[in-house]
N, C-alpha and C positions, 0 to 999 in steps of 0.2 A: 604199629604206633597209634596211639590215640591222638586225635587232633582237636579234641574238645578242651579248650582252655577257658576258664571262667572270665567273664567280663570285669570281674573285680580288679584284675590287673591293669585295666584301663583307667582306674580311678586316680585322679591327680594326688589325692592324699596318700594313697599307698605308694605311688611312685616317689613321692617326697620322703616318706618314711624309709623306703628301701635305699634311696640315694644317701640319706643321712647315715644309715648303718654302714653302707659300703665305704663312704668317705671318712668314717671315724678314724682319726689319727693320720690321715693322708697329709703329707707335708708338701706335696707338689712335685713336678718333674725334677729328677735329679740333675745336678750340674757338675758332677765329678769329672775330672780329667782322666782320660783313658789313653793307654799307649797306642802308638801307631803300629799297624801291621802291614808290612810290604806286600804280603800275599793277598790280603783283602784289598789293598790299594790297587793292585793289578785288576781286580774285578771291577772296581769303581771306574778306573780309566777305560775299561772295555764297555762301560755303559750300564753296569748293574748296581742295584742297591742290595747289599747283603743283609739278610735278616736271619735270626736264629729261630729254628722251629722247635720251641720248647717253652713250657710254662714254669720250668724248674730253675730258679735263680742259681742254685748251686752248680747246675750244668753249664749255664751261660757265663758265669763270672770269670772262670779261668781263661776263657778265650775272647772275652769282650775287648774290643778295640775301638778307636776313634771312628773307624770306617763303618762300623755296624750302625744300621739305621732303624731296625725294628725287631720285634719278636712276634711270633704268632702262636696262639693257643688254640686248642680245639677240645671237643668233649673227651677225647681219649687222653690227651695230655693233661687236662685239668683233673680227670679222674685218677691219673697216676699220682698226682700231687695229693689229692684228697685221701686216697687209700693209705698213704703213709701215716695219717693221723695228725699231721702238723697243723691242720686248720680245724680240728675238731672243736676247739674253743670258739672259733669264729662261727661255726654252725650253731652251736648251742646258744651263743649270745644273740645271733640273728633270729633264731626261733623264738627265744624268750621275748625279744623286743617286738617282734611281729605279733605274737599272741597278746601282748599288752595293748598294742594299737588296734588289733582286730581280734577280739576274744572269740568270735564265732567263725573264724576262718577255717575252712576244711583242711584236712591233712594234705590233700593233693595240692591245694593252693599254697599252703605253707612250704611244701617241698619245692614247687616251681619258683616261688619267690626267694626262698633261701638259696637255691641254686643260682639264681640270677645275681644275688648279692655276692655269693662265693666267687663266681667267675669274675665279677668286677673287682673284688678285693685282691685276688691273685694277680690280675692284670695291673691294678694300681700299684701293687708292690714292685712289679717290674718297671713301671713308669718311674717310680720314686728312686729306684736303684740306678737305672740305666739312662733315664731321661729319654727313652726311646718311644717310638710309636708301637702300640700293641694291638693286635687283632683279638677281639673277643667274639665268641660264637654263640648263636642262639640255641635254645633247647631244640632237639630234633623233633619234638612233638609239634613245633610251630611250622615245620617245613611246608605243609600243604594248606597253610592259613595265612594268606598275605596280610590280612588286617592285623593279626596279632604279631606277625613278623615286623610290620611297620611300627606297631606300638612299642614292642620291646627294643627294636633297633633304635628308635628315637630316645628311649629311656637310657640305654647304654651310652649313647653318644653324649647325652646331657650330663652324665656323671663326669666325663673327662673329655670335653670337646677338643682340647689341645693335642691329645695323644691317642684317643681310641679310634680304631677302625672296627666296623661291625661286620662279622662274617655271617653270611646268609647262604644256606645250601641251595644248589641249583635244582629247582623243581619248576614245573609249569606255573604254579602260584608264586614261586619265588621270583620269577621274572617280573611280575607285577609289583610285588612288595619292594624289590630292589629299585625299580624305576621310581616308585613313590618316595622311597628313602633318598634316592639321588636328587630328586626334584626338591626335597626338603633340606638339602645341603648336608646330608649325612654321608660321609665317605664309606663305601661298602667294599669289602673284600669278598667277592662273589665266589664261593668255594665249591668244591666237588665237581669241577669241570674236568672232562676227560677227552675232549676232542676240540679240534680247531673250529668246527662248525658250531658247536655249543657256544664257544666264546665269541664267535663272529656275531651270532644272534644276540647274545647277552650284551655285548658292547653297543650294538646298534639300538636295541630295544630298551635295555635297562640302564645303560650309561653308568655302570659302577666305576669306582676308582680303580679297581683291580679285578682281573679274571685269572683263573688258575688252570694249570694242567698238572694233575697228580701223576707225574711221569713214571715214578718208580714202579707203580702197580701195573702199568701198561706192558712193560717187558715181561713181568711175572705172569700176567693173564695169557699172553701168547705162548709162553713156555709151558705153563701148567695145563693148557688146553691142547698141547702137542701140535701147535700150528707152526712152530719154528723155535729158534733159540731165544727169541725175545730181544736179541741184540739190536740196539738203535731205535727200537719202537718208541719209547718214551721221549728220547731226545728229538726224534723226527717230528712227533706230534707237537711237542712244546715249541719248536722253532717254526713250524708252519703256523701255529697259532700266533706266535710273536710277529711273524711277517704280516699276517692278516690284520691284527689290531693296529700295527704300525701304519698300514695303509689307511685304515679308517681314521686314525689320528691325523695323518697328513692331509686328508681331505676335509677335516673338521667335522666328520660324521660322528665321532665318539671320542671320549677322553680317556678311555680305559688303558691301563698298563697291564702287561703280562707278568704273571708270577710262575716261576718254575718251582713247583711244589713236590713233595714226596721224593726229594733227592736222596739217593741211597749211598753214594760213594764220593770220595774225593775226586776221582776222575770225572764224574759227572759235573761237579762244581766247575772244574776247569773248562770242560767242553761246552758248558752252557753260559760261559762268560758273554755278556752283552744282552742277555735276556733282562728285561726291565728290573725284575726283582728275583733274587734267589732266596728261597726259604730253606735254610740249611740246618739239619740236625747237628748238634755239637760234635757228635762222633765223626760225621762226614767232613765237617769243617776242619777238625784236627787232622784227619787223614790228608786233606788237601794241603794244609799248611806244613805238615811234617814232611811232605814230599818236596819241599823247597821249590815251588814251581818257577820255571823260567818265564820272565815277563813276556818274552817273545811268543811263548806258547799260549798265553792267556789272552785270547783274542776272539772276536766275534766270528762265529761260524754260521753257515746257513743250513736250512733243512736238506739241501742237496748233498751236504757232506755226510748225511746219515741214511744211506739206503737200507731198506728192510727187505730181507729175503724170507719168504714164507714157504714152508714145506707142504702146507695144507691150508685149507680155509674152511669156513663154515658156510652153510647155505642160508638162503632167506635173508632176513634183515640183519643178521648178526655178523656180516662181513667185517673183517679186521680193518679194511681200508676206510671204514666209517670214521676211524679215529683221526685221520689226516686229510680226508677229502672234503672240499667245500665246492659243491657243484654250482653251476650257473642257476639251476632251478632253486637251490637253497638260498643263494644270494638274493634272488628276486623275491622269494617269500620273506626273508628277513627284512629287506628294505620296505616291502609293502606293509608288513606288520608295524615296523617302526614309524611309518607314516600315519598310522591310525591307532596309536597307543591308547587313547582315551576310550576306544570302543571295546576294550578287553577288561572285563571285571572278574573273570575267572580264568584259571589256567586252562580249563577245558576248552574255552573259546579260542585260546591260542592254538591248541592242538587241532581243533576243528578247522581253523583258518589255514593251518599248515597243510592239512589234507586237501582242502579246496585248491591250494596252490600246487598240488601234486607231490607234496612232501609227506609221505605216509609213515615215516619211521622216526619222527622227532619227538621223543619222549612218549609216554603213554600213562594212563591212569592204572596203577597197580592195585590189585585187590588186597585186602588184609591177609588172605591166605597166601597169596604170592609173596607178599612182603615177609611173612613169617618163614616161608621156605627159603627165600634169599638170605634172610638173617642167619639161618642155620648153616648156610654155605660159607659164611665168612666174607672177607674183603674181596676175594677173587672168585667170581661166579663161573659156573659151568656154561660157557657160551653155547655149547651144543644143545643144552637143555632149553634155552630160551630163544634160540636164533629165529624161530618162526613167529615170535610174538613181539620181539623188541630188538632195537639196534644195539650194537656192542657198546657204544658210548653210554646209552641209557642204562644198560645193564650194570656197567661199572659205577655209574652215579648212584643207582639204587642200592647196590651192594655196599658202597661206602657209607651211604646214609644209614642203612640198617646196622652197619658195624658201629657207627657212632651212637646209635640208639641203644645198643647193648651196653656200651661203656657209660652212657648217660643213665641207664637203668641201675647200674652198680652204684653210681654216684648218688642217685636219688634214694636208693635203698639205705645207704649209709646215713644220709640226712634224716630219713624217717626214723631209723633206729636211734640215733642220737637224740632226736627231739622227743621220742617216746620215752627214752630213758631219763 
């Protein structure tokens, strides 16, 4: 991934032009009445906010109910919408208007800016239809550039401060960008979290509105790497993380709420009732509702209810237990770092401080070649291949980021082709 983004995107005039294009025709948050859903109400009573994990209005509308609180989009979900061609006219109009305002803008800057507008437009349509909170995600090329993450995050929020949450991927530089966005009053959905310890640090240091566990992929990575059946892995990690951020909230150390993301089945929806937020794909929501859940069974469970049996493990830094363990040494490092936030102006300095505190496996700086190799491997990395250089949770986050980069690349290519045509 390239991290070189032009300073042009920081210009107030360009931000104003892009916002104007994005907001063209927007009528404000929807106020329609939606039916009640007893099954979703059971989740609410257990302590969860149900959100749909889709940017496709046609998928969300048949199941939308009064209890739904939000939708979340990402690079993959937006790309799925874009590739249908339904927003081609928006791309063409945005490109034309940007060229009129900035005749000398490079093709790359046009693509980046049009993609920003496109994400905002898709999210605004969801706001207009459902009146819900919608998470919008930054371009993956910003992941290792906290200054640009801050700039684009503030720009997204300014377009719809009543309903937009900004999704920032979890990287070393992302910790700094999210803290600055949080301090600026921008609510952040800090995404691509795969372990309780990642979220413990994120909540203390960056203070986002939300942290995530992409739980569905955790069971798959254990199974695909032949370390066990994968049963209960994602659920255990998500509930340990929930318990950790709840403790931080209770002591006033962090405001963050936990999101159970990458839910795969209706059974998981029921078993994770009580997690602060459930982002549910419509297919899993339908499976949960069609099962006519008994309200007595939709209740808060604990991490202890989900034991994990491993038939094997990996050596070195790649131990599977990394997903759910939060050691005393790690807690001490996280609290020490949170106490000196202003001294960190690069993600590399956070990692260096972690090493000084005896935590040698908390993220790493991946080379371009390594990123390319991980990208070819898809969402589920070979833990054995990387176990000597990176922790399992770091490997999962990097694989997810590279997967998003592939989908963003397809989206960017479509934008470029349409503007060239």
